[in-house]
MDTraj code that builds the backbone (N, CA, C; nanometers):
import mdtraj as md
import numpy as np

residues = "UNK UNK UNK UNK UNK UNK UNK UNK UNK UNK UNK UNK UNK UNK UNK UNK UNK UNK UNK UNK UNK UNK UNK UNK UNK UNK UNK UNK UNK UNK UNK UNK UNK UNK UNK UNK UNK UNK UNK UNK UNK UNK UNK UNK UNK UNK UNK UNK UNK UNK UNK UNK UNK UNK UNK UNK UNK UNK UNK UNK UNK UNK UNK UNK UNK UNK UNK UNK UNK UNK UNK UNK UNK UNK UNK".split()
xyz = np.array([
    [-0.4906, -0.5440, 0.0071],
    [-0.4126, -0.5444, -0.0938],
    [-0.5272, -0.6155, -0.1962],
    [-0.5349, -0.6201, -0.3569],
    [-0.6148, -0.6745, -0.4267],
    [-0.4990, -0.8351, -0.4729],
    [-0.5754, -0.9272, -0.4656],
    [-0.5116, -1.0240, -0.4969],
    [-0.5419, -1.1098, -0.6556],
    [-0.6751, -1.0432, -0.6854],
    [-0.7335, -1.1221, -0.7994],
    [-0.7675, -1.0235, -0.8651],
    [-0.7765, -0.9865, -0.9952],
    [-0.8917, -0.9202, -1.1417],
    [-1.0263, -0.9432, -1.0168],
    [-1.1118, -0.8429, -1.0098],
    [-1.2808, -0.8696, -0.9585],
    [-1.3154, -0.8861, -1.0932],
    [-1.3165, -0.8651, -1.2189],
    [-1.3922, -0.8911, -1.3178],
    [-1.3806, -1.0287, -1.3904],
    [-1.2508, -1.0979, -1.3507],
    [-1.1845, -1.2485, -1.4287],
    [-1.1843, -1.3173, -1.3250],
    [-1.1480, -1.2792, -1.2437],
    [-1.0803, -1.4021, -1.0996],
    [-0.9525, -1.4515, -1.1342],
    [-0.7912, -1.3805, -1.2519],
    [-0.7069, -1.4404, -1.2497],
    [-0.6676, -1.3514, -1.1655],
    [-0.5289, -1.4062, -1.1181],
    [-0.4664, -1.3383, -1.0408],
    [-0.2819, -1.2575, -1.1165],
    [-0.2813, -1.2654, -1.2587],
    [-0.2138, -1.1685, -1.3573],
    [-0.1805, -1.0488, -1.3257],
    [-0.1046, -1.0113, -1.2161],
    [-0.1605, -0.8959, -1.2343],
    [-0.0742, -0.7872, -1.2216],
    [-0.0647, -0.6388, -1.2520],
    [0.0936, -0.5575, -1.2843],
    [0.0400, -0.3993, -1.2100],
    [0.1248, -0.3351, -1.1970],
    [0.1019, -0.2459, -1.0857],
    [0.1878, -0.1089, -1.1596],
    [0.1574, -0.0047, -1.1823],
    [0.2152, 0.1423, -1.1313],
    [0.1352, 0.2106, -1.0649],
    [0.2238, 0.3536, -1.0214],
    [0.1516, 0.4879, -0.9259],
    [0.1365, 0.5891, -1.0396],
    [0.0607, 0.6749, -1.0303],
    [0.0549, 0.7853, -1.0820],
    [0.0030, 0.8787, -1.0879],
    [0.0372, 0.9984, -1.1002],
    [-0.0852, 1.1378, -1.0216],
    [-0.2146, 1.1101, -1.0663],
    [-0.2702, 1.1523, -1.0147],
    [-0.4659, 1.2235, -0.9736],
    [-0.4617, 1.3325, -1.1354],
    [-0.3289, 1.3998, -1.1435],
    [-0.3549, 1.5068, -1.1772],
    [-0.2540, 1.5562, -1.3168],
    [-0.2659, 1.5374, -1.4430],
    [-0.2021, 1.5393, -1.5820],
    [-0.2192, 1.7040, -1.6424],
    [-0.1183, 1.7556, -1.6968],
    [-0.1643, 1.8415, -1.7638],
    [-0.2409, 1.8779, -1.8706],
    [-0.2791, 1.7875, -1.9037],
    [-0.3778, 1.7518, -2.0453],
    [-0.4801, 1.7305, -2.0404],
    [-0.5166, 1.6276, -1.9211],
    [-0.6488, 1.5582, -1.8051],
    [-0.6380, 1.6437, -1.7734],
    [-0.7869, 1.5443, -1.7043],
    [-0.8829, 1.6082, -1.5936],
    [-0.8037, 1.6034, -1.4679],
    [-0.8730, 1.6782, -1.3735],
    [-0.8436, 1.6676, -1.2179],
    [-0.8993, 1.5140, -1.1332],
    [-0.8769, 1.4281, -1.1295],
    [-0.9207, 1.3347, -1.0884],
    [-0.9682, 1.2851, -0.9791],
    [-0.8802, 1.3578, -0.8638],
    [-0.8859, 1.3742, -0.7182],
    [-0.8865, 1.5328, -0.6771],
    [-0.9887, 1.6647, -0.7144],
    [-1.0157, 1.7480, -0.7465],
    [-0.9842, 1.7841, -0.5839],
    [-0.8764, 1.8754, -0.5390],
    [-0.9257, 1.9300, -0.4158],
    [-0.7996, 1.8654, -0.3356],
    [-0.7149, 1.7895, -0.3098],
    [-0.6358, 1.7374, -0.3083],
    [-0.5118, 1.7810, -0.3327],
    [-0.4738, 1.9247, -0.3818],
    [-0.3215, 1.9492, -0.3913],
    [-0.3156, 2.0318, -0.5377],
    [-0.2641, 2.1147, -0.4989],
    [-0.1985, 2.1868, -0.6924],
    [-0.0601, 2.1205, -0.6803],
    [0.0177, 2.1322, -0.5776],
    [0.1817, 2.1337, -0.6340],
    [0.2034, 1.9763, -0.5955],
    [0.1204, 1.9259, -0.5105],
    [0.2034, 1.7787, -0.4879],
    [0.0314, 1.7241, -0.4839],
    [-0.0189, 1.6277, -0.5907],
    [-0.1874, 1.6271, -0.5251],
    [-0.1811, 1.4791, -0.5070],
    [-0.2675, 1.3984, -0.4809],
    [-0.3105, 1.2545, -0.4089],
    [-0.3280, 1.1603, -0.5429],
    [-0.1954, 1.0467, -0.5404],
    [-0.1434, 0.9345, -0.6408],
    [-0.2463, 0.7963, -0.6519],
    [-0.2622, 0.8006, -0.7673],
    [-0.3106, 0.6479, -0.7846],
    [-0.2172, 0.5407, -0.7863],
    [-0.2906, 0.4020, -0.7304],
    [-0.1920, 0.3150, -0.7194],
    [-0.2755, 0.2367, -0.8498],
    [-0.2723, 0.1821, -0.9826],
    [-0.2851, 0.1309, -1.0883],
    [-0.2777, -0.0213, -1.0684],
    [-0.3975, -0.0548, -1.0928],
    [-0.3944, -0.2409, -1.1087],
    [-0.4236, -0.2780, -1.1938],
    [-0.3920, -0.3231, -1.3208],
    [-0.4389, -0.3803, -1.4578],
    [-0.4291, -0.5244, -1.4664],
    [-0.5343, -0.5723, -1.5092],
    [-0.5532, -0.7459, -1.5275],
    [-0.4199, -0.7672, -1.6254],
    [-0.3666, -0.8444, -1.6774],
    [-0.3217, -0.8670, -1.7687],
    [-0.3511, -0.9510, -1.8368],
    [-0.4559, -1.0644, -1.8459],
    [-0.5141, -1.1337, -1.8592],
    [-0.6623, -1.1028, -1.9424],
    [-0.7088, -0.9718, -1.8786],
    [-0.8942, -0.9345, -1.9325],
    [-0.8086, -0.7661, -1.9537],
    [-0.7489, -0.7317, -1.9051],
    [-0.7561, -0.5970, -1.9441],
    [-0.8111, -0.4943, -1.8301],
    [-0.8946, -0.5503, -1.7150],
    [-0.9731, -0.4774, -1.6669],
    [-0.8505, -0.3921, -1.5704],
    [-0.8690, -0.2825, -1.5373],
    [-0.8421, -0.2003, -1.4681],
    [-0.8632, -0.1639, -1.2922],
    [-0.8083, -0.1815, -1.2225],
    [-0.8205, -0.1172, -1.0737],
    [-0.7660, 0.0144, -1.0302],
    [-0.8439, 0.1252, -0.9775],
    [-0.7757, 0.2049, -0.9325],
    [-0.7874, 0.2410, -0.7579],
    [-0.6614, 0.2813, -0.7238],
    [-0.7072, 0.2394, -0.5806],
    [-0.5988, 0.4292, -0.5177],
    [-0.6807, 0.5325, -0.4699],
    [-0.6392, 0.6349, -0.4018],
    [-0.4890, 0.5801, -0.2804],
    [-0.3565, 0.5885, -0.3135],
    [-0.2586, 0.5924, -0.2563],
    [-0.2712, 0.5870, -0.0638],
    [-0.2278, 0.4947, -0.0417],
    [-0.2796, 0.4968, 0.1539],
    [-0.2360, 0.6339, 0.2008],
    [-0.1148, 0.6775, 0.1546],
    [-0.0538, 0.8063, 0.2085],
    [-0.1253, 0.8999, 0.1676],
    [-0.2224, 0.9075, 0.0990],
    [-0.2914, 0.9982, 0.0185],
    [-0.4456, 1.0019, 0.0591],
    [-0.5406, 0.9339, 0.1551],
    [-0.6773, 0.9362, 0.1837],
    [-0.6912, 1.0290, 0.2466],
    [-0.5848, 1.0878, 0.3524],
    [-0.6828, 1.2627, 0.4472],
    [-0.6713, 1.3512, 0.3147],
    [-0.6544, 1.3610, 0.2155],
    [-0.6286, 1.4776, 0.1007],
    [-0.7892, 1.4034, 0.0882],
    [-0.7963, 1.3162, 0.0405],
    [-0.9269, 1.3131, -0.0286],
    [-1.0634, 1.2979, 0.0795],
    [-1.0478, 1.2319, 0.1968],
    [-1.1214, 1.2891, 0.3110],
    [-1.1295, 1.4072, 0.3525],
    [-1.0540, 1.4692, 0.3354],
    [-1.0614, 1.5961, 0.3465],
    [-1.0790, 1.7505, 0.2460],
    [-1.0636, 1.6958, 0.0993],
    [-1.1316, 1.7608, 0.0222],
    [-1.2853, 1.8188, 0.0141],
    [-1.3138, 1.9105, -0.0689],
    [-1.4745, 1.9640, -0.0013],
    [-1.5100, 1.9107, -0.1455],
    [-1.4724, 1.8598, -0.2642],
    [-1.5045, 1.7890, -0.3529],
    [-1.5819, 1.6658, -0.3548],
    [-1.5708, 1.6127, -0.2477],
    [-1.6020, 1.4664, -0.2157],
    [-1.6840, 1.4501, -0.0778],
    [-1.8090, 1.3718, -0.1138],
    [-1.9267, 1.3444, -0.0044],
    [-1.8995, 1.2116, 0.0188],
    [-1.9918, 1.1522, 0.1342],
    [-2.0392, 0.9870, 0.1252],
    [-2.1424, 1.0046, 0.0252],
    [-2.1504, 0.8143, -0.0336],
    [-2.2245, 0.8196, -0.1253],
    [-2.3423, 0.7568, -0.0116],
    [-2.4188, 0.8581, -0.0746],
    [-2.5864, 0.7748, -0.0516],
    [-2.6674, 0.6787, -0.0971],
    [-2.7007, 0.6134, 0.0206],
    [-2.7945, 0.4734, -0.0305],
    [-2.9131, 0.4979, -0.0982],
    [-2.9502, 0.4315, -0.2009],
    [-3.1096, 0.4729, -0.2351],
    [-3.2135, 0.4127, -0.2247],
])
top = md.Topology()
chain = top.add_chain()
for i, resn in enumerate(residues, 1):
    res = top.add_residue(resn, chain, resSeq=i)
    for name in ("N", "CA", "C"):
        top.add_atom(name, md.element.get_by_symbol(name[0]), res)
traj = md.Trajectory(xyz[None], top)
């Protein structure tokens, strides 16, 4: 779990859970389900406003199995 902000180093963090798919927004985790898409844990630094996004642990397999994601290639 994150304990401090990656941007400013402060530990005044707030969190919420949200869907990766909204009715009017983009599908942020494509291929993870239409009726129950993967969810995010969103952590916001209350000091600088930096936002950290994490896929919920129980939804990671949905992302791993999605054909829309591929390994990052080192250049």
